[in-house]
MARKOL-331676 format. One record per residue (C-alpha): x, y, z negated. Coordinates in steps of 0.1 Angstrom, whole numbers, plus 5000, padded with zeros to 4 digits. Example, Ala and Ser with C-alpha at 12.3 -4.5 7.8 and 13.67 -1.06 7.14 Angstrom:
    xx    yy    zz
  5123  4955  4922
  5137  4989  4929
//
This chain:
    xx    yy    zz
  5004  5000  4996
  5017  5033  5010
  5024  5057  4983
  5004  5090  4978
  5028  5123  4987
  5039  5142  4959
  5019  5176  4957
  5059  5189  4956
  5067  5176  4986
  5077  5200  5011
  5057  5178  5038
  5029  5165  5018
  4992  5175  5026
  4992  5206  5001
  5024  5222  5009
  5017  5220  5044
  4985  5236  5035
  5001  5262  5011
  5024  5271  5041
  4998  5275  5064
  4982  5299  5041
  5009  5317  5035
  5016  5322  5074
  4984  5336  5082
  4989  5357  5050
  5019  5368  5069
  5007  5371  5106
  4978  5395  5087
  5002  5420  5077
  5025  5422  5105
  4992  5426  5127
  4983  5457  5102
  5018  5468  5104
  5013  5467  5142
  4984  5495  5143
  4991  5522  5156
  4996  5553  5132
  4959  5573  5135
  4944  5535  5129
  4964  5525  5099
  4956  5558  5080
  4921  5555  5085
  4924  5517  5077
  4944  5529  5045
  4915  5558  5038
  4890  5525  5037
  4912  5504  5017
  4918  5531  4991
  4881  5522  4981
  4873  5506  4947
  4848  5480  4968
  4880  5474  4993
  4906  5462  4961
  4874  5443  4947
  4861  5422  4978
  4896  5420  4993
  4923  5426  4970
  4952  5414  4996
  4942  5436  5025
  4933  5467  5007
  4970  5463  4993
  4987  5459  5025
  4965  5483  5043
  4974  5510  5018
  5012  5501  5018
  5008  5501  5061
  4992  5534  5059
  5019  5552  5043
  5004  5551  5007
  5029  5533  4988
  5024  5552  4957
  4982  5542  4957
  4996  5506  4964
  5019  5507  4937
  4990  5517  4914
  4968  5492  4925
  4989  5463  4922
  4988  5462  4884
  4950  5459  4883
  4954  5433  4911
  4978  5411  4889
  4960  5409  4860
  4932  5393  4882
  4956  5370  4893
  4968  5360  4859
  4934  5346  4850
  4933  5307  4845
  4916  5300  4875
  4924  5284  4912
  4911  5318  4922
  4938  5338  4905
  4961  5312  4916
  4953  5315  4950
  4952  5355  4950
  4985  5354  4931
  5000  5337  4959
  4986  5355  4986
  4997  5389  4968
  5031  5375  4966
  5034  5365  5001
  5018  5399  5015
  5044  5420  4996
  5074  5397  5006
  5059  5403  5046
  5054  5441  5036
  5090  5447  5028
  5084  5477  5007
  5110  5477  4982
  5092  5502  4960
  5063  5481  4961
  5085  5447  4954
  5098  5464  4919
  5059  5466  4910
  5056  5432  4920
  5086  5417  4900
  5075  5431  4870
  5037  5425  4870
  5031  5389  4895
  5040  5353  4887
  5069  5351  4918
  5078  5318  4924
  5117  5312  4933
  5112  5311  4970
  5099  5345  4970
  5116  5358  4941
  5153  5357  4961
  5139  5376  4990
  5122  5403  4971
  5151  5411  4943
  5174  5414  4970
  5148  5439  4989
  5152  5458  4958
  5189  5452  4956
  5188  5470  4990
  5167  5499  4985
  5189  5507  4954
  5222  5500  4970
  5212  5524  5000
  5203  5554  4972
  5237  5550  4957
  5257  5547  4994
  5233  5579  4998
  5248  5593  4968
  5283  5583  4975
  5288  5556  4951
  5306  5531  4974
  5315  5507  4948
  5280  5510  4926
  5267  5500  4964
  5284  5475  4971
  5281  5454  4932
  5243  5461  4939
  5240  5440  4969
  5269  5416  4965
  5248  5387  4939
  5218  5386  4969
  5240  5387  5000
  5235  5351  5006
  5199  5346  5001
  5189  5383  5013
  5203  5389  5055
  5201  5426  5050
  5214  5428  5014
  5248  5406  5029
  5250  5430  5058
  5249  5456  5036
  5276  5442  5014
  5296  5437  5045
  5289  5468  5055
  5300  5486  5024
  5332  5468  5019
  5342  5477  5057
  5336  5515  5048
  5357  5514  5013
  5384  5501  5032
  5386  5526  5057
  5387  5552  5031
  5413  5564  5006
  5451  5562  5017
  5462  5552  5051
  5474  5517  5054
  5511  5512  5063
  5518  5517  5096
  5537  5495  5124
  5570  5496  5134
  5581  5504  5167
  5577  5477  5195
  5605  5469  5210
  5590  5463  5242
  5573  5495  5241
  5569  5512  5276
  5583  5543  5291
  5557  5571  5288
  5545  5586  5316
  5551  5625  5316
  5526  5647  5314
  5502  5619  5304
  5479  5628  5274
  5454  5599  5258
  5428  5618  5237
  5411  5597  5214
  5372  5607  5203
  5344  5599  5185
  5317  5602  5214
  5314  5621  5246
  5296  5625  5277
  5277  5620  5294
  5258  5601  5274
  5261  5626  5245
  5257  5660  5247
  5267  5682  5220
  5293  5708  5210
  5318  5684  5201
  5315  5665  5237
  5317  5695  5256
  5347  5710  5239
  5365  5674  5246
  5353  5679  5284
  5366  5714  5282
  5398  5709  5265
  5409  5678  5291
  5395  5696  5325
  5415  5731  5317
  5447  5704  5309
  5442  5686  5339
  5443  5724  5359
  5476  5730  5340
  5492  5704  5354
  5487  5675  5327
  5471  5642  5334
  5445  5636  5304
  5425  5606  5298
  5396  5604  5270
  5387  5572  5248
  5356  5567  5227
  5360  5552  5192
  5355  5512  5197
  5320  5505  5199
  5304  5536  5215
  5283  5539  5233
  5266  5511  5215
  5239  5506  5244
  5273  5496  5259
  5278  5502  5298
  5308  5508  5321
  5344  5504  5305
  5350  5535  5326
  5335  5561  5338
  5345  5594  5360
  5332  5625  5351
  5343  5658  5368
  5376  5638  5372
  5383  5631  5343
  5385  5591  5332
  5368  5580  5306
  5376  5551  5285
  5351  5532  5265
  5370  5506  5236
  5355  5475  5233
  5364  5451  5208
  5380  5419  5213
  5344  5398  5206
  5317  5411  5183
  5319  5447  5173
  5326  5439  5131
  5307  5458  5102
  5320  5485  5082
  5345  5514  5093
  5379  5495  5081
  5374  5462  5107
  5365  5488  5131
  5391  5509  5129
  5415  5478  5130
  5391  5467  5164
  5402  5505  5175
  5436  5503  5168
  5437  5469  5190
  5417  5480  5220
  5436  5513  5220
  5468  5497  5218
  5461  5481  5248
  5445  5508  5265
  5479  5528  5256
  5501  5501  5271
  5483  5499  5302
  5481  5539  5304
  5517  5549  5291
  5504  5581  5277
  5533  5606  5265
  5515  5618  5236
  5482  5606  5216
  5459  5633  5208
  5428  5622  5181
  5400  5642  5174
  5377  5645  5140
  5373  5623  5124
  5398  5604  5105
  5386  5569  5124
  5404  5584  5155
  5433  5597  5134
  5437  5567  5118
  5436  5546  5149
  5460  5572  5170
  5484  5571  5143
  5488  5533  5144
  5491  5532  5177
  5517  5560  5184
  5537  5542  5156
  5538  5510  5177
  5542  5528  5214
  5569  5554  5194
  5550  5586  5209
  5540  5617  5190
  5503  5622  5175
  5483  5650  5170
  5449  5654  5151
  5425  5680  5160
  5406  5688  5130
  5373  5702  5144
  5353  5700  5111
  5355  5686  5079
  5336  5654  5078
  5334  5653  5040
  5317  5689  5038
  5289  5680  5070
  5283  5649  5048
  5279  5667  5018
  5257  5696  5034
  5235  5665  5044
  5236  5645  5011
  5232  5673  4986
  5255  5692  4958
  5251  5660  4935
  5272  5641  4957
  5301  5666  4956
  5331  5649  4940
  5314  5615  4946
  5335  5585  4954
  5326  5588  4990
  5335  5625  4992
  5366  5620  4975
  5378  5590  4995
  5371  5608  5026
  5389  5641  5018
  5421  5617  5007
  5419  5598  5042
  5414  5629  5059
  5441  5647  5043
  5464  5616  5046
  5458  5617  5087
  5470  5655  5088
  5500  5646  5067
  5510  5616  5091
  5505  5635  5123
  5532  5651  5140
  5508  5682  5143
  5474  5693  5135
  5450  5718  5155
  5422  5733  5143
  5399  5759  5158
  5402  5788  5135
  5419  5806  5105
  5393  5799  5077
  5398  5760  5088
  5439  5766  5087
  5437  5778  5053
  5419  5747  5042
  5442  5725  5057
  5473  5744  5043
  5458  5745  5012
  5455  5706  5014
  5494  5702  5012
  5499  5703  5050
  5531  5719  5064
  5517  5753  5079
  5547  5751  5105
  5527  5725  5118
  5492  5739  5122
  5484  5755  5156
  5452  5769  5167
  5432  5763  5196
  5401  5783  5193
  5366  5776  5206
  5362  5792  5238
  5349  5791  5276
  5356  5787  5314
  5363  5817  5322
  5338  5817  5351
  5309  5818  5327
  5325  5860  5324
  5312  5860  5356
  5280  5837  5357
  5244  5851  5360
  5220  5823  5349
  5185  5828  5360
  5172  5838  5323
  5139  5853  5340
  5130  5819  5359
  5137  5800  5322
  5112  5825  5310
  5084  5825  5332
  5090  5784  5332
  5079  5787  5295
  5055  5816  5296
  5076  5841  5281
  5060  5877  5292
  5086  5901  5303
  5081  5926  5276
  5086  5898  5247
  5112  5902  5225
  5132  5868  5226
  5156  5859  5196
  5166  5823  5191
  5198  5798  5199
  5207  5770  5217
  5219  5748  5190
  5215  5714  5170
  5186  5720  5149
  5200  5711  5113
  5191  5724  5084
  5225  5741  5078
  5224  5763  5108
  5201  5782  5091
  5167  5788  5113
  5143  5785  5087
  5157  5820  5081
  5153  5832  5114
  5116  5818  5115
  5107  5838  5086
  5121  5866  5097
  5100  5866  5135
  5074  5859  5112
  5074  5895  5094
  5082  5913  5122
  5050  5895  5139
  5031  5913  5110
  5048  5944  5115
  5034  5942  5151
  5066  5933  5169
  5060  5910  5201
  5089  5886  5191
  5091  5850  5207
  5115  5826  5190
  5131  5803  5211
  5155  5775  5194
  5165  5748  5224
  5181  5717  5211
  5171  5691  5187
  5179  5675  5151
  5164  5663  5120
  5153  5697  5110
  5130  5705  5143
  5099  5689  5128
  5105  5708  5096
  5108  5738  5118
  5076  5734  5138
  5058  5728  5106
  5069  5765  5093
  5064  5783  5120
  5028  5768  5124
  5021  5774  5086
  5034  5810  5089
  5012  5817  5118
  5040  5817  5149
  5023  5792  5168
  5031  5794  5203
  5055  5825  5194
  5078  5796  5183
  5093  5776  5213
  5108  5743  5202
  5111  5728  5239
  5139  5704  5224
  5175  5694  5242
  5178  5699  5276
  5207  5697  5305
  5238  5720  5304
  5226  5741  5334
  5195  5747  5319
  5206  5754  5279
  5229  5781  5304
  5195  5796  5315
  5179  5790  5278
  5209  5815  5271
  5203  5840  5295
  5168  5844  5280
  5174  5859  5250
  5176  5895  5241
  5196  5888  5209
  5214  5855  5200
  5210  5844  5163
  5235  5823  5143
  5216  5829  5107
  5241  5796  5094
  5236  5791  5055
  5261  5798  5027
  5272  5765  5026
  5311  5752  5024
  5307  5735  5059
  5295  5767  5075
  5323  5794  5058
  5348  5770  5069
  5338  5756  5105
  5333  5779  5137
  5305  5770  5160
  5308  5773  5200
  5274  5789  5212
  5281  5823  5198
  5312  5825  5220
  5291  5814  5248
  5266  5843  5240
  5294  5867  5238
  5306  5855  5274
  5271  5861  5289
  5267  5893  5276
  5240  5883  5250
  5242  5907  5214
  5245  5886  5186
  5236  5886  5151
  5249  5863  5125
  5253  5855  5093
  5279  5876  5072
  5302  5842  5065
  5341  5840  5069
  5339  5814  5098
  5310  5835  5120
  5329  5866  5110
  5362  5852  5126
  5344  5837  5160
  5324  5877  5162
  5354  5894  5167
  5360  5903  5128
  5321  5916  5128
  5329  5940  5155
  5310  5919  5180
  5278  5914  5162
  5255  5927  5133
  5263  5909  5101
  5234  5901  5075
  5236  5882  5044
  5229  5844  5045
  5194  5834  5036
  5185  5873  5039
  5151  5870  5060
  5143  5904  5054
  5178  5916  5059
  5177  5893  5095
  5143  5910  5103
  5157  5943  5100
  5189  5937  5120
  5169  5925  5150
  5146  5955  5149
  5172  5977  5153
  5189  5961  5177
  5156  5960  5199
  5154  5997  5190
  5192  6009  5201
  5203  6004  5235
  5235  6019  5229
  5242  5992  5200
  5235  5966  5219
  5259  5978  5250
  5286  5978  5223
  5285  5946  5210
  5286  5930  5243
  5315  5950  5254
  5331  5937  5219
  5321  5901  5226
  5334  5899  5263
  5367  5919  5251
  5370  5888  5226
  5364  5857  5249
  5383  5875  5276
  5416  5881  5253
  5417  5852  5231
  5387  5825  5241
  5393  5810  5271
  5403  5777  5282
  5432  5782  5304
  5445  5798  5277
  5438  5771  5253
  5454  5748  5273
  5487  5766  5273
  5488  5763  5238
  5486  5726  5245
  5509  5722  5267
  5534  5741  5246
  5522  5723  5215
  5533  5689  5233
  5567  5699  5248
  5577  5706  5215
  5567  5674  5204
  5588  5661  5226
  5561  5648  5252
  5576  5649  5286
//
């Protein structure tokens, strides 16, 4: 006579029935998450009623969480857990459904409550505890606590796939920061460098990414080529993430995409090692006479290792301070954190080890020298423009017509990344004041970024509506037409350390095009704007002062003409790419690069 299957046998009828039940609950949860946003919000509204939670408790919880009402789901769960603790078959079934649904929802904040109130079977506990650990680790990582983030997910790495991924990533991040590893000895078979050949190592590049960083790279290498050098550009290993051609020509410049030998490793340290291997292989083929790495330390670390192996000089170009950019997003509480400290340490180590350091402004040079870098090896190569821009006449009127801007409207704004520290919230507040005073002002902010949605909401809240245009990112030629459509270019950067130190490119383009500038009175902007002679400077964050400055410019054509004249003189005398290319060539020759 055959034996009766054990209830705990995973192949027994009860276990199979339970597995089928769990699969059905998971499928329902996934379907609720796949609904359109508006439908999910409406369903969450219905699910929040007492009747729904009484008749369909698991469904109500899933719809609340999927509809963005996680706090309401958290409040509901303890009441549902009390029902699930009763000594009845229906209560046990409810407990099972709730645990299965919460596991499928993958909402760590809801999971925390579930672990406190529900009876969680071991097969679910590992995943739920791992989910909570992932959330806590991400918070710690964002605060700059690398060690704490790693220790939080490490115990769950085997049972929870995301925890395992983050554990490897955080360990790799830690390995790629702090002191530089020992540099290799020069290889005895290092090839003879080719005279004039330069290999630039950068984070990203055209045509995949259109930003100030990539535009500067391209303008530099084009000017170097015109000056008789032979520049090549290589992007950091694994970029762009979607793959593509290993080499690409852009305006006659060869861009190389470094690829890892196999799968792209997790974490900063392993990726730098993969970058060293890929860049060494490329350099052996190209035989450059100098390596020129641009911010950040990843590129500098790769260049130093390759330069030591091949016996060629390394230039590190500091275009910004990574730790300050990160701090502007992470908030003041992250200052002095482990991550902040380690980034400073690695960036400074790269500067110290490089044969020369290039930077964009005197404000940045002062910061570099203050870190103990020999001032004699720090060279200025400021943001600049193509001389043709001084004679260009982009069709700003056509841009105005295309966007419904009247000829008599006073258009103020910028072409820029839309991030918080650019201070465009101050500009929108200033424009609202001008509108309230009867001025036909129109704000034009061309570009994209994490602050765009908030700026749109602010403009609508202040009643600007269509008087604030946010057309998003546009192609380079269209960006120039947008610049020409402005009556005043505004650079209202916040009074943050990254803004006080780092000079932007777009105000230089505005000066070249003959557009008057209003900017925050902070050191980096003052420097780029001819020590304030080429702009009206206002206190950062002062919407009233900015509104007054804009109104003053609108009514004073003589002031506008003086600002335009000073701006064009600054660009002509100091800020053209051929002039900057001569600086690079002289530097390379001084380093012994042929």
